[in-house]
SERO-4910 file (N, C-alpha, C, O; in steps of 0.05 Angstrom, whole numbers):
BEGIN
 pado doro    nc1    nc2    nc3   cac1   cac2   cac3    cc1    cc2    cc3    oc1    oc2    oc3
  Met    A  -1295   -707   4961  -1317   -688   4950  -1343   -709   4942  -1340   -732   4934
  Thr    A  -1363   -699   4946  -1393   -719   4936  -1396   -711   4908  -1388   -690   4899
  Asn    A  -1406   -728   4897  -1417   -723   4869  -1431   -701   4862  -1430   -688   4841
  Ser    A  -1448   -698   4885  -1469   -672   4888  -1452   -643   4891  -1458   -623   4878
  Ser    A  -1431   -646   4909  -1409   -624   4906  -1400   -620   4880  -1400   -597   4870
  Val    A  -1391   -642   4867  -1376   -643   4842  -1392   -626   4823  -1383   -608   4809
  Asn    A  -1418   -635   4822  -1437   -625   4801  -1445   -597   4811  -1447   -581   4792
  Ile    A  -1450   -586   4833  -1452   -558   4841  -1427   -539   4826  -1430   -518   4812
  Leu    A  -1401   -552   4832  -1377   -539   4832  -1377   -537   4797  -1368   -516   4787
  Gly    A  -1384   -554   4784  -1384   -561   4752  -1399   -535   4744  -1390   -517   4730
  Ser    A  -1428   -537   4757  -1447   -522   4744  -1440   -491   4749  -1445   -475   4731
  Leu    A  -1430   -485   4773  -1421   -457   4778  -1396   -450   4761  -1390   -426   4761
  Thr    A  -1381   -467   4748  -1355   -463   4737  -1366   -456   4710  -1358   -436   4698
  Ala    A  -1387   -474   4698  -1399   -470   4673  -1414   -440   4671  -1414   -426   4651
  Phe    A  -1425   -434   4696  -1440   -410   4693  -1415   -386   4691  -1417   -369   4673
  Leu    A  -1399   -385   4703  -1379   -366   4707  -1366   -365   4677  -1361   -343   4666
  Asn    A  -1361   -385   4668  -1345   -387   4638  -1365   -376   4620  -1357   -358   4604
  Ser    A  -1388   -384   4619  -1404   -372   4595  -1411   -345   4600  -1428   -336   4585
  Gly    A  -1403   -330   4619  -1409   -297   4618  -1435   -293   4635  -1442   -270   4639
  Gln    A  -1451   -314   4645  -1476   -309   4659  -1474   -287   4683  -1491   -269   4689
  Leu    A  -1452   -293   4694  -1446   -276   4722  -1447   -242   4713  -1460   -224   4723
  Leu    A  -1431   -240   4693  -1430   -212   4684  -1454   -198   4670  -1460   -174   4672
  Lys    A  -1469   -220   4654  -1496   -208   4648  -1515   -203   4670  -1528   -183   4670
  Trp    A  -1517   -223   4689  -1533   -215   4711  -1529   -194   4729  -1546   -187   4745
  Leu    A  -1504   -184   4728  -1495   -165   4742  -1501   -136   4725  -1504   -114   4737
  Val    A  -1502   -139   4701  -1515   -116   4686  -1540   -113   4688  -1549    -90   4687
  Tyr    A  -1556   -135   4691  -1583   -130   4699  -1588   -121   4724  -1606   -104   4727
  Ala    A  -1575   -128   4744  -1576   -117   4772  -1572    -87   4769  -1588    -72   4778
  Leu    A  -1552    -80   4756  -1540    -44   4758  -1562    -36   4741  -1566    -12   4745
  Leu    A  -1579    -45   4722  -1595    -31   4703  -1623    -29   4724  -1638    -10   4722
  Ser    A  -1627    -48   4742  -1652    -50   4759  -1647    -24   4778  -1664     -7   4783
  Ile    A  -1619    -22   4788  -1613      1   4806  -1617     27   4795  -1625     45   4810
  Asn    A  -1611     32   4766  -1609     51   4755  -1638     61   4750  -1643     85   4748
  Phe    A  -1656     43   4749  -1683     45   4745  -1693     62   4776  -1710     80   4776
  Cys    A  -1681     53   4798  -1696     69   4819  -1682     94   4821  -1695    110   4834
  Phe    A  -1660    103   4814  -1646    129   4806  -1665    145   4788  -1673    168   4795
  Tyr    A  -1673    135   4766  -1689    150   4744  -1714    156   4758  -1723    178   4753
  Leu    A  -1728    141   4778  -1751    143   4788  -1752    165   4805  -1773    178   4806
  Met    A  -1732    173   4821  -1722    191   4841  -1718    217   4823  -1730    237   4830
  Glu    A  -1705    217   4806  -1696    237   4790  -1724    252   4780  -1729    276   4786
  Asp    A  -1746    231   4758  -1770    241   4748  -1791    253   4774  -1808    270   4771
  Phe    A  -1783    241   4797  -1805    250   4810  -1791    280   4822  -1807    297   4831
  Gly    A  -1768    283   4822  -1759    308   4832  -1764    330   4809  -1768    354   4814
  Val    A  -1762    322   4790  -1772    344   4764  -1804    348   4759  -1814    370   4753
  Ala    A  -1817    327   4763  -1843    330   4767  -1855    347   4790  -1876    360   4790
  Ser    A  -1841    345   4807  -1849    364   4831  -1849    392   4826  -1865    409   4836
  Gln    A  -1829    397   4811  -1822    425   4803  -1841    434   4778  -1854    455   4776
  Val    A  -1839    414   4759  -1855    423   4737  -1889    426   4743  -1904    446   4738
  Leu    A  -1897    398   4755  -1929    398   4764  -1932    409   4789  -1948    398   4804
  Arg    A  -1920    431   4797  -1925    438   4826  -1953    443   4830  -1967    433   4848
  Gly    A  -1959    458   4812  -1992    466   4816  -2013    447   4807  -2036    454   4806
  Gly    A  -2006    421   4802  -2021    396   4791  -2021    394   4762  -2013    412   4747
  Gly    A  -2030    372   4756  -2035    367   4729  -2046    341   4721  -2050    324   4738
  Thr    A  -2052    335   4696  -2070    313   4688  -2057    290   4695  -2035    292   4706
  Trp    A  -2067    265   4689  -2054    239   4689  -2039    234   4665  -2020    218   4666
  Leu    A  -2045    248   4641  -2022    248   4621  -1998    262   4623  -1977    255   4613
  Gln    A  -2002    288   4639  -1980    303   4646  -1959    288   4664  -1935    287   4662
  Trp    A  -1975    278   4684  -1959    260   4703  -1940    236   4687  -1916    234   4692
  Thr    A  -1953    221   4669  -1938    199   4655  -1920    210   4637  -1899    198   4632
  Asn    A  -1924    231   4626  -1904    246   4610  -1875    255   4626  -1852    249   4619
  Glu    A  -1883    268   4647  -1858    270   4665  -1848    246   4679  -1826    249   4690
  Phe    A  -1859    222   4680  -1847    194   4686  -1837    181   4662  -1829    158   4664
  Ser    A  -1838    191   4645  -1832    176   4613  -1808    163   4615  -1805    141   4605
  Thr    A  -1790    172   4627  -1763    160   4628  -1764    132   4641  -1757    111   4630
  Ser    A  -1774    136   4672  -1778    112   4688  -1797     92   4674  -1793     67   4676
  Leu    A  -1816    103   4661  -1834     83   4651  -1824     65   4626  -1834     44   4620
  Asp    A  -1801     79   4613  -1790     71   4589  -1766     48   4600  -1760     27   4589
  Val    A  -1755     58   4623  -1736     35   4631  -1753     16   4639  -1750     -6   4627
  Phe    A  -1769     16   4655  -1788     -7   4664  -1798    -26   4640  -1800    -50   4642
  Gly    A  -1805    -11   4615  -1811    -29   4595  -1792    -42   4583  -1797    -61   4569
  Trp    A  -1765    -32   4587  -1737    -46   4574  -1732    -65   4591  -1727    -88   4581
  Leu    A  -1731    -62   4617  -1722    -87   4636  -1745   -108   4632  -1740   -131   4634
  Gly    A  -1770   -101   4626  -1793   -128   4620  -1780   -136   4593  -1775   -160   4592
  Leu    A  -1775   -124   4574  -1773   -135   4543  -1743   -153   4551  -1741   -176   4541
  Leu    A  -1722   -143   4567  -1694   -156   4573  -1705   -184   4582  -1698   -206   4572
  Met    A  -1725   -182   4604  -1730   -209   4613  -1748   -230   4598  -1750   -254   4601
  Val    A  -1759   -217   4583  -1770   -235   4561  -1754   -244   4544  -1752   -268   4540
  Phe    A  -1740   -228   4533  -1717   -240   4515  -1695   -260   4524  -1683   -274   4508
  Glu    A  -1690   -260   4554  -1678   -275   4564  -1689   -302   4572  -1676   -323   4573
  Leu    A  -1718   -299   4578  -1732   -325   4579  -1733   -337   4553  -1728   -361   4554
  Asp    A  -1738   -328   4529  -1743   -336   4507  -1719   -345   4496  -1721   -362   4478
  Thr    A  -1694   -338   4503  -1669   -349   4485  -1654   -367   4505  -1639   -384   4495
  His    A  -1656   -366   4530  -1639   -381   4550  -1650   -392   4572  -1642   -415   4578
  Leu    A  -1672   -380   4591  -1678   -396   4607  -1701   -420   4606  -1703   -439   4621
  Leu    A  -1718   -414   4583  -1741   -435   4582  -1727   -449   4556  -1714   -440   4537
  Ser    A  -1736   -479   4566  -1731   -498   4549  -1747   -497   4519  -1768   -485   4517
  Asp    A  -1735   -512   4498  -1755   -507   4478  -1786   -521   4479  -1805   -512   4466
  Glu    A  -1787   -544   4496  -1811   -552   4497  -1830   -532   4518  -1854   -528   4511
  Asn    A  -1817   -520   4546  -1832   -503   4557  -1840   -473   4538  -1860   -461   4544
  Ala    A  -1824   -464   4519  -1826   -441   4509  -1848   -442   4487  -1858   -422   4477
  Glu    A  -1855   -468   4478  -1877   -473   4457  -1901   -480   4469  -1921   -484   4456
  Arg    A  -1900   -481   4497  -1930   -483   4511  -1948   -459   4510  -1938   -437   4515
  Ala    A  -1974   -461   4504  -1996   -439   4495  -1994   -416   4516  -1991   -393   4511
  Leu    A  -1997   -431   4545  -1996   -410   4563  -1975   -389   4569  -1977   -364   4573
  Ile    A  -1951   -408   4569  -1927   -390   4570  -1923   -369   4543  -1915   -346   4544
  Arg    A  -1929   -383   4522  -1925   -362   4496  -1943   -338   4498  -1936   -315   4491
  Trp    A  -1970   -344   4508  -1989   -324   4508  -1979   -300   4532  -1983   -276   4531
  Ser    A  -1967   -312   4550  -1958   -296   4571  -1935   -280   4568  -1931   -259   4581
  Leu    A  -1917   -290   4550  -1898   -274   4547  -1900   -256   4523  -1883   -239   4519
  Asn    A  -1917   -259   4509  -1929   -241   4487  -1948   -224   4501  -1951   -204   4487
  Ala    A  -1959   -223   4517  -1974   -206   4535  -1952   -182   4548  -1951   -158   4543
  Ile    A  -1939   -194   4563  -1917   -178   4577  -1900   -162   4556  -1890   -140   4560
  Arg    A  -1899   -177   4533  -1882   -155   4507  -1895   -138   4497  -1886   -116   4491
  Leu    A  -1925   -146   4493  -1939   -124   4489  -1942   -102   4505  -1942    -80   4493
  Ile    A  -1946   -102   4536  -1946    -80   4553  -1925    -64   4550  -1927    -40   4545
  Cys    A  -1900    -77   4551  -1870    -67   4546  -1872    -52   4522  -1862    -30   4528
  Tyr    A  -1878    -52   4502  -1881    -38   4475  -1899    -14   4482  -1892      9   4476
  Val    A  -1923    -20   4495  -1939      0   4496  -1927     25   4512  -1933     48   4507
  Leu    A  -1911     16   4530  -1891     35   4549  -1870     50   4535  -1859     71   4542
  Leu    A  -1866     35   4514  -1839     43   4493  -1853     65   4478  -1845     88   4480
  Ile    A  -1872     57   4465  -1886     73   4446  -1897    104   4466  -1897    126   4457
  His    A  -1902     99   4485  -1910    123   4505  -1888    141   4507  -1890    165   4505
  Thr    A  -1868    129   4510  -1845    151   4513  -1834    166   4484  -1821    187   4482
  Val    A  -1844    147   4463  -1838    164   4435  -1861    188   4434  -1856    209   4421
  Val    A  -1885    183   4449  -1906    201   4441  -1901    223   4462  -1914    244   4460
  Ala    A  -1881    218   4483  -1881    240   4502  -1854    256   4495  -1849    278   4505
  Arg    A  -1836    243   4478  -1815    260   4467  -1826    273   4444  -1819    297   4444
  Val    A  -1839    269   4428  -1853    280   4408  -1872    309   4422  -1871    331   4412
  Thr    A  -1884    304   4437  -1902    326   4452  -1879    345   4464  -1883    369   4462
  Asp    A  -1858    336   4474  -1841    351   4492  -1825    369   4463  -1821    393   4466
  Met    A  -1820    359   4444  -1811    378   4420  -1830    397   4411  -1823    420   4407
  Met    A  -1855    387   4406  -1870    403   4391  -1883    427   4411  -1895    447   4403
  Glu    A  -1878    422   4438  -1885    442   4457  -1861    459   4457  -1865    483   4459
  Tyr    A  -1833    448   4456  -1811    465   4455  -1815    487   4430  -1815    511   4435
  Val    A  -1818    478   4406  -1827    492   4379  -1843    513   4384  -1836    535   4376
  Gly    A  -1866    509   4399  -1883    534   4404  -1882    549   4425  -1900    564   4433
  Val    A  -1856    546   4438  -1852    563   4459  -1839    589   4441  -1824    588   4421
  Glu    A  -1853    618   4460  -1842    638   4448  -1830    654   4473  -1832    648   4497
  Lys    A  -1815    678   4460  -1803    689   4483  -1821    705   4502  -1841    717   4492
  Ala    A  -1815    707   4528  -1829    721   4546  -1831    750   4551  -1829    757   4574
  Asn    A  -1835    768   4533  -1824    796   4525  -1833    808   4558  -1817    822   4569
  Glu    A  -1853    802   4568  -1860    816   4595  -1841    817   4620  -1842    832   4640
  Val    A  -1822    794   4614  -1807    786   4637  -1777    797   4622  -1770    792   4599
  Thr    A  -1762    814   4643  -1734    822   4629  -1715    820   4653  -1692    828   4653
  Ser    A  -1727    807   4673  -1707    800   4698  -1722    774   4713  -1746    773   4718
  Leu    A  -1706    757   4716  -1710    731   4737  -1727    741   4763  -1746    728   4771
  Cys    A  -1717    764   4775  -1730    770   4798  -1758    779   4798  -1770    783   4820
  Gln    A  -1769    783   4774  -1798    788   4777  -1814    764   4776  -1838    765   4769
  Leu    A  -1802    743   4782  -1814    714   4783  -1809    702   4813  -1817    680   4821
  Ala    A  -1794    721   4828  -1782    705   4853  -1808    704   4871  -1826    721   4872
  Glu    A  -1806    679   4885  -1830    672   4904  -1853    674   4893  -1871    684   4906
  Gln    A  -1857    665   4868  -1880    659   4854  -1883    628   4847  -1902    621   4832
  Glu    A  -1866    611   4858  -1871    579   4856  -1862    576   4821  -1874    562   4806
  Phe    A  -1841    591   4813  -1832    589   4788  -1803    576   4793  -1789    582   4813
  Ser    A  -1796    558   4774  -1771    543   4773  -1756    552   4743  -1765    556   4720
  Phe    A  -1731    553   4751  -1709    558   4728  -1701    540   4723  -1694    525   4741
  Thr    A  -1697    530   4695  -1684    504   4685  -1665    510   4666  -1668    526   4648
  Glu    A  -1644    496   4669  -1617    493   4646  -1609    470   4653  -1608    461   4676
  Asn    A  -1601    455   4625  -1588    428   4627  -1607    405   4644  -1597    386   4656
  Asn    A  -1628    408   4643  -1646    388   4655  -1647    390   4689  -1656    372   4704
  Ile    A  -1635    414   4698  -1633    421   4726  -1650    438   4736  -1645    460   4727
  Tyr    A  -1673    436   4755  -1692    452   4759  -1684    468   4784  -1676    455   4803
  Thr    A  -1685    490   4787  -1682    507   4815  -1706    527   4817  -1715    541   4799
  Pro    A  -1716    527   4843  -1736    547   4851  -1726    574   4850  -1703    581   4856
  Val    A  -1744    588   4841  -1732    618   4835  -1747    634   4862  -1770    636   4868
  Asn    A  -1722    645   4875  -1729    660   4896  -1709    684   4900  -1688    686   4888
  Ala    A  -1720    707   4922  -1704    732   4917  -1673    728   4921  -1656    742   4911
  Ser    A  -1666    701   4940  -1632    703   4941  -1614    696   4916  -1591    702   4914
  Asn    A  -1631    683   4897  -1618    667   4870  -1625    679   4851  -1610    674   4832
  Cys    A  -1645    694   4847  -1658    703   4825  -1632    718   4801  -1630    715   4777
  Asn    A  -1617    733   4818  -1600    750   4801  -1572    730   4790  -1556    737   4773
  Asp    A  -1571    702   4805  -1549    685   4795  -1560    668   4778  -1542    660   4762
  Leu    A  -1580    659   4773  -1590    637   4758  -1581    642   4728  -1563    630   4715
  Ala    A  -1594    661   4721  -1600    664   4694  -1579    689   4678  -1571    706   4694
  Gln    A  -1572    692   4655  -1559    711   4638  -1573    723   4617  -1589    710   4603
  Gly    A  -1569    749   4612  -1587    765   4596  -1614    770   4605  -1622    763   4627
  Gln    A  -1626    783   4587  -1659    795   4591  -1680    776   4576  -1704    779   4576
  Asp    A  -1667    759   4565  -1685    740   4545  -1696    712   4561  -1680    695   4568
  Phe    A  -1721    711   4566  -1734    688   4578  -1757    675   4562  -1772    687   4547
  Tyr    A  -1756    646   4570  -1774    634   4556  -1791    613   4576  -1781    597   4592
  Leu    A  -1815    617   4571  -1836    598   4591  -1839    569   4579  -1858    564   4564
  Leu    A  -1821    551   4585  -1823    522   4580  -1848    510   4580  -1861    503   4561
  Lys    A  -1855    507   4609  -1875    503   4612  -1891    516   4636  -1878    534   4648
  Lys    A  -1915    513   4644  -1924    527   4668  -1905    528   4687  -1892    508   4693
  Lys    A  -1901    552   4699  -1878    561   4724  -1856    549   4719  -1843    540   4738
  Val    A  -1846    545   4691  -1817    533   4687  -1809    555   4659  -1820    559   4638
  Val    A  -1784    567   4674  -1776    590   4659  -1745    583   4655  -1730    571   4671
  Thr    A  -1738    594   4628  -1706    590   4625  -1694    614   4610  -1709    630   4599
  Asp    A  -1671    617   4609  -1660    641   4594  -1650    630   4561  -1660    609   4552
  Lys    A  -1633    645   4548  -1633    643   4520  -1620    617   4514  -1627    600   4498
  Asp    A  -1596    616   4531  -1575    593   4529  -1590    570   4539  -1588    550   4525
  Gly    A  -1605    569   4562  -1622    550   4570  -1645    540   4548  -1650    516   4546
  Tyr    A  -1657    556   4533  -1677    551   4510  -1660    535   4493  -1669    514   4483
  Ser    A  -1634    543   4488  -1621    530   4459  -1616    502   4466  -1618    483   4451
  Phe    A  -1606    503   4495  -1599    472   4507  -1620    456   4509  -1618    432   4504
  Glu    A  -1639    466   4515  -1663    449   4520  -1668    433   4489  -1669    408   4487
  Gly    A  -1672    449   4470  -1678    443   4442  -1655    415   4435  -1663    393   4428
  Thr    A  -1627    421   4440  -1612    398   4442  -1615    377   4449  -1613    357   4436
  Asn    A  -1623    379   4481  -1627    353   4494  -1656    338   4484  -1659    313   4482
  Leu    A  -1674    357   4477  -1699    343   4465  -1690    325   4443  -1697    302   4442
  Trp    A  -1675    335   4425  -1667    323   4399  -1654    303   4404  -1659    285   4388
  Ile    A  -1635    297   4424  -1616    279   4431  -1635    254   4439  -1633    231   4431
  Asp    A  -1659    267   4459  -1673    242   4473  -1691    229   4451  -1695    205   4452
  Leu    A  -1701    247   4430  -1718    234   4412  -1701    216   4398  -1711    194   4394
  Gln    A  -1678    221   4387  -1662    203   4371  -1656    175   4386  -1657    153   4374
  Asp    A  -1650    176   4409  -1643    159   4427  -1669    133   4427  -1667    109   4421
  Val    A  -1691    146   4435  -1711    130   4437  -1723    114   4414  -1735     93   4415
  Leu    A  -1716    131   4389  -1723    118   4364  -1702     94   4354  -1709     74   4342
  Leu    A  -1678    100   4361  -1653     87   4353  -1659     57   4372  -1653     36   4362
  Trp    A  -1668     58   4392  -1670     34   4413  -1689     20   4404  -1689     -5   4406
  Leu    A  -1712     35   4393  -1734     16   4380  -1724      1   4351  -1728    -22   4345
  Leu    A  -1711     18   4337  -1696      4   4315  -1678    -23   4325  -1682    -45   4315
  Ile    A  -1666    -20   4339  -1648    -43   4353  -1663    -62   4362  -1658    -84   4352
  Ile    A  -1685    -61   4382  -1703    -80   4388  -1719    -95   4370  -1727   -118   4371
  Ala    A  -1724    -76   4350  -1739    -91   4327  -1719   -109   4312  -1727   -130   4302
  Ala    A  -1695   -103   4308  -1676   -120   4298  -1671   -142   4312  -1669   -163   4300
  Ile    A  -1667   -141   4339  -1666   -165   4356  -1691   -182   4351  -1692   -206   4344
  Glu    A  -1707   -171   4356  -1740   -192   4350  -1734   -207   4322  -1735   -231   4320
  Met    A  -1729   -193   4302  -1725   -202   4279  -1706   -224   4278  -1715   -244   4266
  Lys    A  -1681   -226   4288  -1661   -242   4286  -1669   -264   4305  -1661   -286   4297
  Val    A  -1683   -263   4331  -1696   -286   4344  -1718   -302   4329  -1721   -327   4330
  Tyr    A  -1731   -285   4316  -1751   -300   4296  -1744   -315   4274  -1757   -333   4266
  Leu    A  -1722   -308   4264  -1711   -322   4242  -1696   -345   4252  -1696   -366   4239
  Gln    A  -1682   -343   4274  -1662   -363   4285  -1681   -388   4293  -1677   -410   4285
  Asn    A  -1703   -380   4307  -1720   -394   4317  -1735   -418   4290  -1745   -441   4291
  Arg    A  -1732   -402   4272  -1743   -416   4249  -1721   -432   4230  -1728   -445   4210
  Gly    A  -1700   -430   4237  -1677   -442   4226  -1665   -431   4203  -1652   -443   4185
  Ile    A  -1671   -404   4204  -1655   -383   4177  -1637   -373   4189  -1640   -356   4206
  Thr    A  -1614   -381   4181  -1584   -368   4187  -1570   -353   4168  -1548   -343   4172
  Glu    A  -1583   -352   4145  -1579   -327   4122  -1596   -312   4112  -1619   -311   4120
  Gly    A  -1587   -297   4092  -1606   -283   4080  -1611   -249   4087  -1602   -239   4107
  Arg    A  -1624   -237   4072  -1624   -209   4071  -1638   -195   4100  -1632   -174   4112
  Met    A  -1655   -212   4104  -1667   -196   4130  -1651   -203   4157  -1652   -189   4177
  Leu    A  -1635   -231   4154  -1617   -232   4178  -1595   -215   4175  -1586   -207   4197
  Met    A  -1583   -205   4150  -1564   -188   4149  -1574   -160   4157  -1558   -145   4169
  Leu    A  -1595   -154   4152  -1612   -129   4163  -1608   -122   4191  -1600   -101   4199
  Ala    A  -1615   -148   4206  -1617   -149   4236  -1587   -144   4245  -1584   -130   4265
  His    A  -1569   -153   4235  -1537   -152   4238  -1532   -126   4234  -1522   -115   4253
  Val    A  -1536   -114   4215  -1528    -83   4205  -1542    -65   4227  -1529    -45   4234
  Ala    A  -1563    -68   4236  -1574    -53   4260  -1555    -51   4281  -1561    -34   4298
  Lys    A  -1534    -63   4284  -1516    -59   4306  -1499    -34   4299  -1481    -30   4315
  Phe    A  -1501    -20   4280  -1485      4   4270  -1498     28   4285  -1487     50   4284
  Phe    A  -1521     23   4298  -1536     47   4314  -1525     47   4345  -1527     66   4361
  Tyr    A  -1513     22   4350  -1498     25   4378  -1472     47   4378  -1463     57   4398
  Gly    A  -1465     51   4354  -1444     72   4356  -1454    101   4358  -1440    118   4369
  Val    A  -1480    107   4347  -1495    132   4350  -1501    133   4382  -1495    153   4395
  Leu    A  -1512    111   4392  -1514    106   4418  -1494    119   4439  -1499    135   4457
  Phe    A  -1472    109   4432  -1450    116   4444  -1440    145   4442  -1427    155   4461
  Ile    A  -1445    158   4421  -1442    188   4417  -1461    200   4435  -1456    222   4446
  His    A  -1481    188   4439  -1504    203   4458  -1489    199   4484  -1482    218   4498
  Ala    A  -1483    172   4490  -1468    179   4518  -1448    198   4522  -1447    212   4542
  Gly    A  -1431    198   4503  -1405    215   4507  -1417    248   4509  -1405    266   4522
  Phe    A  -1444    252   4495  -1455    281   4496  -1462    288   4528  -1456    309   4539
  Trp    A  -1475    262   4539  -1487    268   4562  -1462    268   4580  -1465    279   4602
  Ile    A  -1438    257   4576  -1416    262   4599  -1406    288   4592  -1396    300   4611
  Tyr    A  -1407    300   4569  -1396    324   4571  -1418    343   4581  -1407    365   4587
  Thr    A  -1442    343   4584  -1465    357   4598  -1462    349   4629  -1475    362   4645
  Gly    A  -1451    333   4635  -1450    325   4666  -1468    308   4678  -1470    306   4703
  His    A  -1486    291   4657  -1508    270   4665  -1492    248   4662  -1495    232   4643
  Trp    A  -1473    244   4681  -1462    216   4683  -1479    186   4685  -1473    164   4677
  Leu    A  -1502    197   4701  -1523    173   4704  -1529    163   4679  -1525    139   4676
  Trp    A  -1536    176   4662  -1553    175   4634  -1525    159   4618  -1527    137   4608
  Ala    A  -1503    173   4618  -1484    159   4603  -1478    131   4615  -1472    112   4600
  Trp    A  -1480    128   4644  -1472    104   4650  -1493     75   4643  -1489     51   4639
  Asp    A  -1519     94   4643  -1537     73   4636  -1540     69   4614  -1551     47   4609
  Gln    A  -1534     86   4591  -1533     74   4563  -1514     57   4556  -1517     41   4537
  Ser    A  -1491     58   4572  -1472     39   4564  -1479      8   4576  -1478    -13   4563
  Leu    A  -1488     12   4604  -1497    -18   4610  -1525    -26   4589  -1530    -50   4583
  Trp    A  -1538     -8   4583  -1563    -24   4562  -1551    -29   4534  -1565    -40   4517
  Ile    A  -1525    -20   4529  -1517    -32   4504  -1504    -60   4510  -1509    -79   4495
  Met    A  -1488    -63   4532  -1477    -84   4544  -1499   -109   4545  -1495   -133   4539
  Gly    A  -1525    -95   4558  -1548   -120   4564  -1557   -130   4537  -1565   -153   4537
  Phe    A  -1557   -117   4515  -1564   -124   4491  -1542   -134   4473  -1548   -141   4450
***
C-alpha cells in the first residue's frame, strides 16, 4: 500500500471516528426536508391565495420554507466558522465580511418568520364566527377551501357534508373556512409555531454567544453558563415534536429532531 493510500485511509478513518459522516448525513436530510417544505408551502399557498395576493402575503405563506433556508444558511456559516476554516482564513477581512453578510441575510429570514407567526396569531384572534354560514354546502363550488389541522380541502358538492361538523363556521382567511373544532385546533397550532420559532432564536443566540466567548479564550463565567443553560429549550422542542406526531405531522416532528441533532 502506497503512502498516499495510507494517508487517504487514515483521513477517512479520522473522518468517520470524529462523527463527521453522521453530521453531514443530518445536513443532507435537512436539505431534503427543505424541498418537502417548499412543496407543502406551495400546496397551501395555492389554496389560500387562489384569488391572488400581495408579495407579503406570498412570503407569509412560504415563511416555513424561508425559515428553513435561513437556518440552513446559519448552519453552514457555523460549520465554516468552527470547523472548516482555519484560524488564519477565518480572520481574513473578505471572508469575515462575507460570513457576516450571509449571517445577516439568514437572520432577516428568521425575523420574517417571527413576524409571519405573530401576524397569523393576530389575524386568528380577530376572526369572528361567520353567522351567515350554517352549512358548508353553502360555499360549495365557490373556490372555498376547508381547513383543519393544516390540511386544506377544496369545498365541492360531493364533500361538503362530510368535511365539517356542526353549524358554526369561521372564515380564517379569504376563501378559507373551518368549523368550531378546526378553529380551536388552528389556535393551538399557531401558538406552538410561535413558541417554536422564538425558542430556536434563543438557542441560536446562545450558540453564537458560546462561539464568541470561546473564540476569545473565555472558558468560564456567567455568560458562558447562560449559553449552556439554553440547552434546556431543546426539551421543549422535543415536546413540540411529540405534539406534531400526535397530530399526524410526521415531517415536522422528523425535521425538528434533525435540527436538534444538527445543533
